[in-house]
C-alpha positions, 0 to 999 in steps of 0.5 A: 372523477372530473378532468385531467388526470395522469397515473404513472406506473413506469417504476415496476418497468424501470426497476425490472430492468435496473435488475436485469442489467444486475443480472447480466452483471453477473452472468458477465461475472461468470464468463470472464473467470474463464476468458483464459483457455490453454492448449490443454484444456481444449486441446490444440493451439487454435482450439485454445485461441478460438474458444478465448475470443469467443468467451472475450466477445460474450464478456464484452456483450454482457458487460455492453447490455447490462450497461444498457439495461442498467442505463434504460432503467434510469431513463424510464425513472426519470422519464417517469419523474419528469412527467409526474411534474409535468402532469402536476403543472397541467394539472394546477394550470387547468385548475386555474381555468375558471368554469361557468359564470362569465367569460372573459371572451369577446367577439371577435369576429368584427376585428377579423373583418375589419383586417384584409386577408393576404390572399386578396390580392390573387 
């Protein structure tokens, strides 16, 4: 095959990122159900307070990671779509370039020699 060609293979990674985000949503849900430990559960008010803060932080982190993974998956998919469209335009432009035969290009050396260089005054 001659010429310019790009094959975009980003759908798989985009879906994997989105699936990982869905997995993090599940982790977040599992952690969230245990965000309130009591004194009796852990053997002390300080321990319960510390454990609750730890679980809340994990829940917030899981929420952030899930959101980031979903967003990244969407951006990868968007990039793939954008590049596919741009590649099509480049291919269309490249296909429109005449090959062989007479060229529309002319000799520009005479035009250059008639022009004075900006650096000639130095």
